[in-house]
One Martini backbone bead per residue (centre of mass of N, CA, C, O) as a GRO file, in nm:
protein
  344
    1MET     BB    1   1.165  -4.208   0.400
    2LYS     BB    2   1.211  -3.976   0.182
    3ILE     BB    3   1.041  -3.731   0.031
    4GLN     BB    4   1.160  -3.759  -0.255
    5GLU     BB    5   1.091  -4.061  -0.278
    6LEU     BB    6   0.787  -4.030  -0.251
    7LEU     BB    7   0.750  -3.850  -0.499
    8GLU     BB    8   0.867  -4.048  -0.703
    9ASP     BB    9   0.667  -4.275  -0.647
   10ARG     BB   10   0.415  -4.115  -0.725
   11ARG     BB   11   0.499  -4.051  -1.012
   12ASP     BB   12   0.532  -4.343  -1.103
   13PHE     BB   13   0.243  -4.424  -1.052
   14LEU     BB   14   0.111  -4.219  -1.249
   15LYS     BB   15   0.268  -4.306  -1.498
   16THR     BB   16   0.178  -4.603  -1.503
   17ARG     BB   17  -0.130  -4.537  -1.521
   18TYR     BB   18  -0.132  -4.306  -1.772
   19MET     BB   19   0.034  -4.390  -2.019
   20PRO     BB   20  -0.162  -4.589  -2.157
   21LEU     BB   21  -0.394  -4.385  -2.186
   22ILE     BB   22  -0.246  -4.181  -2.360
   23ALA     BB   23  -0.179  -4.375  -2.595
   24THR     BB   24  -0.490  -4.446  -2.660
   25LYS     BB   25  -0.573  -4.109  -2.680
   26LEU     BB   26  -0.422  -3.941  -2.893
   27ALA     BB   27  -0.646  -3.899  -3.119
   28SER     BB   28  -0.848  -3.733  -2.906
   29PHE     BB   29  -0.668  -3.505  -2.875
   30LEU     BB   30  -0.685  -3.146  -2.821
   31ILE     BB   31  -0.407  -2.980  -2.985
   32PRO     BB   32  -0.261  -2.710  -3.023
   33ALA     BB   33   0.010  -2.589  -3.187
   34ASN     BB   34   0.157  -2.444  -2.950
   35ILE     BB   35   0.146  -2.700  -2.763
   36GLN     BB   36   0.290  -2.897  -2.945
   37ARG     BB   37   0.563  -2.750  -2.928
   38GLU     BB   38   0.598  -2.784  -2.622
   39ILE     BB   39   0.588  -3.094  -2.619
   40GLN     BB   40   0.839  -3.141  -2.805
   41HIS     BB   41   1.021  -2.996  -2.557
   42SER     BB   42   0.971  -3.220  -2.377
   43GLN     BB   43   1.017  -3.466  -2.169
   44GLY     BB   44   1.105  -3.761  -2.360
   45ASN     BB   45   1.096  -4.055  -2.581
   46ASN     BB   46   0.792  -3.985  -2.630
   47LEU     BB   47   0.482  -3.861  -2.662
   48PRO     BB   48   0.352  -3.958  -2.397
   49GLU     BB   49   0.585  -3.850  -2.217
   50GLN     BB   50   0.560  -3.553  -2.309
   51ILE     BB   51   0.272  -3.513  -2.214
   52PHE     BB   52   0.321  -3.575  -1.920
   53SER     BB   53   0.532  -3.348  -1.875
   54TRP     BB   54   0.347  -3.114  -1.952
   55LEU     BB   55   0.129  -3.166  -1.737
   56GLU     BB   56   0.325  -3.144  -1.499
   57SER     BB   57   0.397  -2.833  -1.562
   58ARG     BB   58   0.107  -2.726  -1.459
   59ASP     BB   59   0.235  -2.771  -1.180
   60PRO     BB   60   0.362  -2.530  -0.941
   61THR     BB   61   0.437  -2.732  -0.737
   62LYS     BB   62   0.689  -2.902  -0.588
   63LYS     BB   63   0.500  -3.172  -0.514
   64LYS     BB   64   0.270  -3.217  -0.716
   65ILE     BB   65  -0.040  -3.213  -0.588
   66TYR     BB   66  -0.207  -3.170  -0.888
   67LEU     BB   67  -0.148  -3.397  -1.098
   68GLN     BB   68  -0.387  -3.593  -1.078
   69TRP     BB   69  -0.603  -3.384  -1.157
   70ILE     BB   70  -0.489  -3.322  -1.435
   71LEU     BB   71  -0.503  -3.610  -1.549
   72THR     BB   72  -0.804  -3.646  -1.510
   73CYS     BB   73  -0.894  -3.417  -1.695
   74ALA     BB   74  -0.736  -3.499  -1.959
   75VAL     BB   75  -0.790  -3.818  -1.970
   76ASP     BB   76  -1.072  -3.890  -1.836
   77ARG     BB   77  -1.239  -3.609  -1.934
   78GLY     BB   78  -1.130  -3.452  -2.198
   79VAL     BB   79  -0.983  -3.193  -2.171
   80PRO     BB   80  -0.874  -2.942  -2.329
   81PHE     BB   81  -0.550  -2.826  -2.363
   82GLU     BB   82  -0.609  -2.516  -2.362
   83ASP     BB   83  -0.702  -2.520  -2.051
   84PHE     BB   84  -0.378  -2.554  -1.953
   85GLU     BB   85  -0.201  -2.309  -2.028
   86TYR     BB   86  -0.288  -2.122  -1.750
   87LEU     BB   87  -0.283  -2.308  -1.491
   88PRO     BB   88  -0.043  -2.227  -1.308
   89THR     BB   89  -0.171  -1.960  -1.215
   90THR     BB   90  -0.435  -2.074  -1.103
   91LEU     BB   91  -0.309  -2.277  -0.900
   92ALA     BB   92  -0.149  -2.071  -0.737
   93GLU     BB   93  -0.397  -1.923  -0.633
   94TYR     BB   94  -0.540  -2.160  -0.505
   95ASP     BB   95  -0.313  -2.239  -0.308
   96ASN     BB   96  -0.303  -1.969  -0.162
   97ARG     BB   97  -0.599  -1.967  -0.063
   98LYS     BB   98  -0.586  -2.233   0.090
   99ARG     BB   99  -0.361  -2.150   0.294
  100LYS     BB  100  -0.549  -1.882   0.381
  101ASN     BB  101  -0.851  -1.959   0.404
  102GLN     BB  102  -1.012  -1.851   0.103
  103LEU     BB  103  -1.218  -2.097   0.102
  104PRO     BB  104  -1.455  -2.293   0.064
  105PRO     BB  105  -1.494  -2.604   0.186
  106GLU     BB  106  -1.572  -2.745  -0.098
  107ALA     BB  107  -1.288  -2.622  -0.241
  108LYS     BB  108  -1.043  -2.772  -0.089
  109ASP     BB  109  -1.121  -3.001  -0.286
  110ILE     BB  110  -1.019  -3.039  -0.608
  111ASN     BB  111  -1.195  -3.296  -0.685
  112GLN     BB  112  -1.468  -3.113  -0.692
  113ILE     BB  113  -1.326  -3.005  -0.948
  114LYS     BB  114  -1.361  -3.073  -1.290
  115THR     BB  115  -1.219  -2.806  -1.413
  116PRO     BB  116  -1.035  -2.538  -1.506
  117SER     BB  117  -1.283  -2.357  -1.562
  118ALA     BB  118  -1.412  -2.399  -1.281
  119LEU     BB  119  -1.174  -2.277  -1.133
  120ASP     BB  120  -1.193  -1.995  -1.253
  121VAL     BB  121  -1.475  -1.931  -1.150
  122LEU     BB  122  -1.421  -1.962  -0.851
  123LEU     BB  123  -1.196  -1.743  -0.827
  124ARG     BB  124  -1.363  -1.509  -0.937
  125ASP     BB  125  -1.582  -1.516  -0.721
  126GLU     BB  126  -1.395  -1.482  -0.476
  127ALA     BB  127  -1.275  -1.212  -0.565
  128ASN     BB  128  -1.543  -1.057  -0.568
  129LYS     BB  129  -1.613  -1.103  -0.272
  130GLN     BB  130  -1.355  -0.978  -0.156
  131ALA     BB  131  -1.387  -0.699  -0.284
  132THR     BB  132  -1.656  -0.631  -0.155
  133ALA     BB  133  -1.561  -0.663   0.137
  134SER     BB  134  -1.329  -0.460   0.115
  135ASP     BB  135  -1.503  -0.215   0.047
  136ARG     BB  136  -1.662  -0.218   0.309
  137GLU     BB  137  -1.419  -0.190   0.498
  138THR     BB  138  -1.309   0.071   0.385
  139GLN     BB  139  -1.557   0.244   0.441
  140ALA     BB  140  -1.558   0.196   0.745
  141ALA     BB  141  -1.270   0.305   0.800
  142MET     BB  142  -1.324   0.590   0.691
  143ARG     BB  143  -1.549   0.661   0.901
  144GLU     BB  144  -1.310   0.589   1.136
  145SER     BB  145  -1.160   0.840   0.998
  146LYS     BB  146  -0.919   1.085   0.922
  147LEU     BB  147  -0.881   1.275   0.644
  148ILE     BB  148  -0.587   1.416   0.501
  149TYR     BB  149  -0.517   1.242   0.228
  150GLN     BB  150  -0.593   1.206  -0.140
  151ASP     BB  151  -0.496   1.000  -0.414
  152GLU     BB  152  -0.385   0.775  -0.645
  153ASP     BB  153  -0.118   0.716  -0.453
  154TRP     BB  154  -0.222   0.848  -0.171
  155LEU     BB  155  -0.283   0.779   0.187
  156ILE     BB  156  -0.410   0.979   0.469
  157VAL     BB  157  -0.466   0.875   0.810
  158THR     BB  158  -0.677   0.886   1.116
  159PRO     BB  159  -0.756   0.681   1.349
  160THR     BB  160  -1.050   0.648   1.587
  161THR     BB  161  -1.031   0.330   1.591
  162GLU     BB  162  -0.947   0.011   1.634
  163LYS     BB  163  -1.063  -0.106   1.371
  164ALA     BB  164  -0.918   0.090   1.179
  165ALA     BB  165  -0.628   0.026   1.267
  166GLN     BB  166  -0.641  -0.273   1.185
  167PHE     BB  167  -0.700  -0.234   0.887
  168TRP     BB  168  -0.452  -0.050   0.806
  169GLY     BB  169  -0.251  -0.282   0.956
  170ARG     BB  170  -0.283  -0.572   0.835
  171PRO     BB  171   0.017  -0.597   0.665
  172THR     BB  172   0.151  -0.569   0.951
  173GLU     BB  173   0.348  -0.530   1.273
  174TRP     BB  174   0.160  -0.365   1.429
  175CYS     BB  175   0.016  -0.329   1.746
  176THR     BB  176  -0.242  -0.163   1.637
  177ALA     BB  177  -0.328  -0.451   1.468
  178TYR     BB  178  -0.400  -0.624   1.675
  179GLY     BB  179  -0.673  -0.870   1.667
  180ASP     BB  180  -0.702  -0.933   1.373
  181SER     BB  181  -0.834  -1.192   1.191
  182GLN     BB  182  -0.660  -1.085   0.914
  183GLY     BB  183  -0.402  -1.064   1.045
  184ARG     BB  184  -0.090  -1.148   1.185
  185TRP     BB  185  -0.215  -1.099   1.507
  186PRO     BB  186  -0.503  -1.228   1.635
  187ASP     BB  187  -0.392  -1.310   1.950
  188ARG     BB  188  -0.340  -1.016   2.006
  189THR     BB  189  -0.325  -0.710   2.167
  190CYS     BB  190  -0.440  -0.413   2.112
  191LYS     BB  191  -0.262  -0.073   2.114
  192PHE     BB  192  -0.425   0.178   2.029
  193ARG     BB  193  -0.514   0.321   2.295
  194ASP     BB  194  -0.234   0.376   2.409
  195TYR     BB  195  -0.144   0.566   2.172
  196ASN     BB  196  -0.397   0.757   2.145
  197ASN     BB  197  -0.348   0.902   2.423
  198PHE     BB  198  -0.093   1.070   2.292
  199GLY     BB  199  -0.223   1.070   2.004
  200PRO     BB  200  -0.225   1.073   1.681
  201LEU     BB  201  -0.238   0.854   1.414
  202VAL     BB  202  -0.035   0.817   1.122
  203ILE     BB  203  -0.135   0.690   0.799
  204ILE     BB  204   0.067   0.573   0.522
  205ILE     BB  205  -0.039   0.498   0.178
  206ASN     BB  206   0.039   0.312  -0.102
  207GLN     BB  207  -0.185   0.261  -0.364
  208ARG     BB  208   0.011   0.112  -0.566
  209ASP     BB  209   0.158  -0.014  -0.287
  210PRO     BB  210   0.014  -0.141  -0.006
  211GLN     BB  211   0.279  -0.250   0.136
  212GLU     BB  212   0.334   0.054   0.154
  213ARG     BB  213   0.366   0.161   0.494
  214TYR     BB  214   0.298   0.405   0.756
  215GLN     BB  215   0.367   0.494   1.104
  216TRP     BB  216   0.278   0.797   1.295
  217GLN     BB  217   0.420   0.931   1.617
  218ALA     BB  218   0.568   1.202   1.742
  219ARG     BB  219   0.524   1.202   2.060
  220THR     BB  220   0.671   0.896   2.062
  221GLU     BB  221   0.873   0.855   1.827
  222GLN     BB  222   0.700   0.701   1.591
  223TYR     BB  223   0.859   0.554   1.289
  224MET     BB  224   0.703   0.320   1.078
  225ASP     BB  225   0.710   0.048   0.910
  226ARG     BB  226   0.559  -0.248   0.823
  227ASP     BB  227   0.789  -0.399   1.019
  228ASP     BB  228   0.838  -0.207   1.270
  229LYS     BB  229   1.061  -0.006   1.174
  230GLN     BB  230   1.267   0.237   1.232
  231ILE     BB  231   1.246   0.566   1.090
  232LYS     BB  232   1.294   0.846   0.926
  233PRO     BB  233   1.071   1.099   0.880
  234GLY     BB  234   1.197   1.227   0.625
  235LYS     BB  235   1.153   0.977   0.446
  236ILE     BB  236   0.850   0.996   0.431
  237LEU     BB  237   0.820   1.293   0.322
  238ARG     BB  238   0.993   1.256   0.054
  239VAL     BB  239   0.777   1.055  -0.094
  240LEU     BB  240   0.586   1.283  -0.101
  241PRO     BB  241   0.389   1.500  -0.214
  242VAL     BB  242   0.343   1.826  -0.166
  243ARG     BB  243   0.037   1.816  -0.090
  244ALA     BB  244   0.067   1.603   0.131
  245VAL     BB  245   0.255   1.758   0.316
  246ALA     BB  246   0.079   2.007   0.351
  247SER     BB  247  -0.158   1.855   0.482
  248LEU     BB  248   0.001   1.745   0.720
  249VAL     BB  249   0.089   2.022   0.830
  250LEU     BB  250  -0.193   2.143   0.874
  251TYR     BB  251  -0.269   1.928   1.097
  252PHE     BB  252   0.065   1.884   1.200
  253PRO     BB  253   0.288   2.118   1.238
  254GLU     BB  254   0.444   2.052   1.512
  255LEU     BB  255   0.529   1.762   1.394
  256ALA     BB  256   0.642   1.798   1.095
  257LEU     BB  257   0.840   2.045   1.052
  258PRO     BB  258   1.099   1.954   1.217
  259TYR     BB  259   1.145   1.721   0.967
  260LEU     BB  260   1.193   1.957   0.751
  261SER     BB  261   1.504   2.029   0.657
  262ASP     BB  262   1.402   2.081   0.334
  263THR     BB  263   1.189   2.309   0.265
  264SER     BB  264   1.017   2.371   0.011
  265ILE     BB  265   0.864   2.621  -0.157
  266ASP     BB  266   0.615   2.462  -0.236
  267ILE     BB  267   0.537   2.385   0.052
  268GLN     BB  268   0.525   2.667   0.171
  269MET     BB  269   0.306   2.774  -0.021
  270SER     BB  270   0.090   2.560   0.046
  271LEU     BB  271   0.068   2.635   0.348
  272ILE     BB  272  -0.020   2.961   0.297
  273LYS     BB  273  -0.251   2.980   0.091
  274ASP     BB  274  -0.506   2.964   0.312
  275ASP     BB  275  -0.290   3.037   0.566
  276PRO     BB  276  -0.059   3.273   0.653
  277THR     BB  277  -0.015   3.197   0.964
  278MET     BB  278   0.150   2.925   0.904
  279ILE     BB  279   0.438   3.055   0.904
  280ARG     BB  280   0.506   2.996   1.210
  281TYR     BB  281   0.618   2.691   1.128
  282LEU     BB  282   0.857   2.836   0.994
  283ASN     BB  283   1.188   2.883   1.050
  284ASN     BB  284   1.288   2.965   0.725
  285PRO     BB  285   1.147   3.149   0.522
  286ALA     BB  286   1.125   3.252   0.229
  287SER     BB  287   1.100   3.553   0.085
  288GLU     BB  288   0.850   3.486  -0.102
  289VAL     BB  289   0.683   3.371   0.133
  290GLN     BB  290   0.667   3.613   0.309
  291MET     BB  291   0.534   3.801   0.098
  292ALA     BB  292   0.283   3.626   0.044
  293ALA     BB  293   0.170   3.644   0.332
  294VAL     BB  294   0.160   3.962   0.358
  295GLU     BB  295  -0.024   4.010   0.112
  296GLN     BB  296  -0.265   3.864   0.240
  297ASP     BB  297  -0.148   3.942   0.550
  298PRO     BB  298   0.017   4.176   0.727
  299LEU     BB  299  -0.006   4.038   1.018
  300SER     BB  300   0.188   3.790   0.953
  301ILE     BB  301   0.459   3.923   1.044
  302THR     BB  302   0.423   3.831   1.348
  303ARG     BB  303   0.504   3.518   1.250
  304ILE     BB  304   0.790   3.625   1.185
  305ARG     BB  305   1.105   3.610   1.300
  306ARG     BB  306   1.282   3.714   1.019
  307PRO     BB  307   1.210   3.960   0.844
  308LYS     BB  308   1.244   4.106   0.568
  309ASN     BB  309   1.277   4.418   0.464
  310ALA     BB  310   1.062   4.419   0.237
  311VAL     BB  311   0.841   4.303   0.423
  312GLN     BB  312   0.835   4.531   0.627
  313LEU     BB  313   0.764   4.761   0.430
  314TYR     BB  314   0.496   4.647   0.336
  315ALA     BB  315   0.347   4.627   0.607
  316ILE     BB  316   0.384   4.931   0.689
  317SER     BB  317   0.235   5.051   0.442
  318LYS     BB  318  -0.039   4.942   0.564
  319TYR     BB  319   0.070   4.926   0.887
  320PRO     BB  320   0.256   5.121   1.084
  321TRP     BB  321   0.209   4.982   1.375
  322LEU     BB  322   0.381   4.716   1.317
  323ILE     BB  323   0.658   4.812   1.425
  324SER     BB  324   0.585   4.712   1.728
  325ARG     BB  325   0.575   4.388   1.621
  326ILE     BB  326   0.875   4.402   1.541
  327LYS     BB  327   1.163   4.235   1.567
  328ASN     BB  328   1.415   4.410   1.484
  329PRO     BB  329   1.388   4.647   1.300
  330SER     BB  330   1.462   4.829   1.052
  331GLN     BB  331   1.549   5.146   0.972
  332GLN     BB  332   1.364   5.171   0.729
  333ALA     BB  333   1.108   5.091   0.882
  334ARG     BB  334   1.112   5.318   1.088
  335ASP     BB  335   1.108   5.556   0.889
  336LEU     BB  336   0.841   5.481   0.751
  337ALA     BB  337   0.658   5.497   0.999
  338ILE     BB  338   0.708   5.796   1.054
  339ARG     BB  339   0.617   5.911   0.777
  340LEU     BB  340   0.318   5.770   0.831
  341GLY     BB  341   0.271   5.867   1.160
  342HIS     BB  342   0.423   5.699   1.355
  343LYS     BB  343   0.468   5.671   1.703
  344THR     BB  344   0.752   5.567   1.898
   0.00000   0.00000   0.00000
């Protein structure tokens, strides 16, 4: 017998059993006006059939595996109909947690739960327990990671332990998250140590949408999305705010900057704000960025590959001897150094 036929037979069995009970208890049902209107638009030739159809619609599963429990609550136990209004959402969450083994053993049999309200309480308690456990795990992972950047939208960390790498990679396909009991591949061997030997792993997480996360290790040219598919590193950097990119560059300048093909002036300025010598990592810093770095520290001109003429003149006005440290200085810069007493 086909599955669909079995389902229809089960539905017919429940309908045969409960239709007479519904008919005899019509007067005792407490049905709010808004639900009465929904029932009137439900399938059926009469009111008992429409009530049965409406109760059946409260089960969000394709196979209607919770229909008998719903009928038991409504008809046998006399649960008010208003308690079933939002039941599809509640049952969907219950079913999801049950499939993921996120329920205590006694709650896996829904028949042990007497009412939709009791089901709400159960799920709320489990959510609170999970949130508390998740908070503890997050705090532990943070202690075992180096924080690169964090705001309301983005988190950038470098895990220092296998456990932290597994936690940050839990919803991904990354091999550095293998072996985590709550991850996608609990039976596989974690590869964190193999990759960490080549240098730090950078994990970037969208805190508004935690499913969006990236893992980056420039030395092995691994730039992965959550599905472990290679992406261009510039794509990662372009979605981040300026301050996040600047923080990333400050920690890993030799890794990040080569992939910033169009480094904005805002990022350049953020990079040199606290340390003007960081300008050495910019291939072609803008004129205003060059001047800002030299104004903070004239010696930083030695870190600029091709300083603009105005930048040369400013640096030499402060320290004439810098003329000897500038590659291919302009004639104006040479003349200024001589006027200020520097002997070439």
